[in-house]
C-alpha positions in Angstrom: -12.0 -9.1 2.3 -11.4 -6.2 0.0 -7.8 -5.4 -1.1 -8.0 -2.1 0.8 -8.8 -3.9 4.0 -6.2 -6.5 3.3 -3.5 -3.8 2.7 -4.5 -2.1 6.0 -4.5 -5.3 8.0 -1.1 -6.4 6.8 0.5 -3.0 7.3 -1.0 -2.7 10.8 0.3 -6.1 11.8 3.8 -5.5 10.3 4.5 -1.9 11.5 2.1 -0.9 14.4 1.7 2.5 12.7 1.0 5.8 14.4 -0.8 6.9 11.2 -2.2 4.7 8.4 -4.5 5.7 5.6 -5.2 3.4 2.6 -7.0 5.2 -0.2 -8.5 3.3 -3.1 -7.8 5.5 -6.2 -9.1 3.0 -8.8 -12.0 5.0 -9.9 -9.7 7.9 -10.8 -8.0 5.6 -13.3 -11.0 4.3 -15.2 -10.1 3.8 -18.9 -6.3 3.8 -18.2 -3.9 0.9 -18.5 -4.2 -1.5 -15.5 -7.7 -0.6 -14.6 -9.3 -4.0 -14.7 -12.8 -3.0 -13.8 -12.6 -4.6 -10.3 -12.4 -1.2 -8.5 -9.4 -2.5 -6.7 -6.4 -1.8 -8.9 -4.9 1.5 -7.8 -4.0 2.4 -4.2 -2.3 5.1 -2.2 -0.8 4.4 1.3 0.1 7.1 3.8 2.0 5.4 6.6 3.9 6.7 9.6 5.8 4.3 11.9 8.8 4.3 14.2 9.9 1.1 12.3 11.1 3.4 9.5 13.5 5.4 11.6 16.9 5.5 10.0 15.8 3.7 6.9 16.2 5.0 3.4 13.2 5.6 1.1 14.0 2.5 -0.8 14.3 0.4 2.4 10.9 1.7 3.5 9.3 0.8 0.1 10.9 -2.7 0.2 9.6 -3.3 3.8 6.1 -2.4 2.7 6.2 -4.6 -0.3 7.5 -7.5 1.9 4.8 -6.9 4.4 2.1 -7.0 1.7 3.5 -10.1 0.1 4.1 -11.0 -3.5 0.6 -12.3 -4.2 -1.1 -9.0 -3.0 1.5 -6.8 -4.7 1.1 -8.6 -8.0 -2.7 -8.2 -7.8 -2.4 -4.4 -7.6 -1.6 -2.4 -10.7 -0.4 0.8 -9.0 0.6 1.4 -5.4 1.8 4.9 -4.4 3.5 5.2 -1.0 4.0 8.1 1.4 6.1 6.7 4.1 7.7 8.3 7.1 8.4 8.1 10.8 
């Protein structure tokens, strides 16, 4: 399973989102630090879920990182998050 698919699967299971887009931005970072040539090093996540209601930006980010798990988070060089309700 690709990292994009794994990210999407874990976030859907954890948050039942109303909107979820996982974009692989790795090719945009070719030649930069952290680009390991795998094509799966840089990602952007757009996620909307009722589970984030009343939570701070930091709490939302922590929840996403917890849902992804330490092994997946450590395998990704860059993860930008656009999180909301």
